[in-house]
N, C-alpha and C positions, 0 to 999 in steps of 0.2 A: 504494500500500500504506500501511496505517496502523500497521504493527508498529514497535516502537521499542526493545525490549531483551529480554534473557533475563529472565523474571519469576521462575521457580523451576525446580528440578530435583526430580522426584518419586522418592522412594525407598520401596520396599515393605518393611515391617517386620512381624515377628510379634507384637511386644509394644510397643504405642505408649508406654505409661508408661515402660518400661525405656529405649526409644530416646530419648524426650524427655530423661530424666535423663542419658543418655550425652552427647547433643549439648550439653546445658547444662553439665554438670560436667567433661567431658573436652575437648570442642571449644571451649567458651566462648560458645556461642550462647545466645540468649534466646528463650523461647516467645513468639511474637507473637499467635498465634490457634490455637484448637482448634475444629474445625468438624465436626459430624456430616454425613455425606453424605445427600442426600435419599432414597437407597435404603434407609436404616435399618440398614445393615450396615457400610459402610465408615466409618472414623473418620480424620480428617485433622488434622495439626498443622503449622503454619508456623513456622519458626525463622529467626532472623537475628542479626546482630551489632549492629544499631542500630535506632533507631525510624524512620529515614529510608527513602527509596526505595532498595532494594537487591535483588540477586538472593537469593532465599531457598531454604531446603531445605524441601520438603514431605514429611512422613512419612505413609505410607498403610498403615493396618492394616485387614485384612479383605478385601482384593482377592484375594489368593492366599497361602495359608499354606505352599505348597510352594516355598520359596525355595532356590536353589542355595547352596552353602557360602559363596561369595564375595558373597552378597547380590544385590540386583537394582535397578538404576536403571530406573524404570518409564517416564519420559517427560521430554522437554525442553519447557518452557513458554515461549512468547513473548508478551510483553505487547502489548496493543492498547487503544486507547480507543474503537474502533468495531467491536465484536465482530459485530454483525449484518452490517455491510458486508463484513468479512473472511470470514464464513461464506458469504455469497452469492458472493463472488469465488472461494473455493476450491471450492465446490460446483459452480461453472460450468466447472470444468476436468475433465480425465480423472484427477485425483488420487483415490486410493482413500480414501473417507471411513470413519472408525470410528464417528462419531456422525452420526445423521441429523437431529439438532436440537441447539440450544444448551441446555446444562444450566444451571439457576439454583440455586445453593446458598443455604441459609437466611441467610447473611450478605450476600447480594447479589452475590457473585462469579459470573461467567458464563464458560463455556468450551465448547470442542468439540475433538475429536481427529481427526487424519487421519494417514495413513501417509506416511513419507518413502520414497525410492527403494529402500531395503533393508529395508523393513518396520518401521523404527523408528517409535515413536509420537511425534508432535509435537502440542502443544496450543497453541491460541490462547486467551488468558486475559485477562479484563477484571475489574479490581477495582472 
């Protein structure tokens, strides 16, 4: 396996600008990147505490506006340097895939999702 750390936790939000302000002003995080998804609908923002290598919070707007009152953690992302190798390894098992191919974002990040044993979403992610 080539996985090495938890890369980020994705949180669905209804207002990206408002959530960025909250995480910056209240939590003390800094916006590291704002990225449109290739689907033209979803907007992503990555926040952290430092410029270094750390587990980040990813805010996701446009995926689902029907959030429960307590909010919604969308997925757990695990970092890898060999996304193609990991995609082939996971696809070669009986694990239920969510994505049938690796997605490439405009900033060069690549990822794919699959289900954990209780239906949770797990993402393998390469920066």
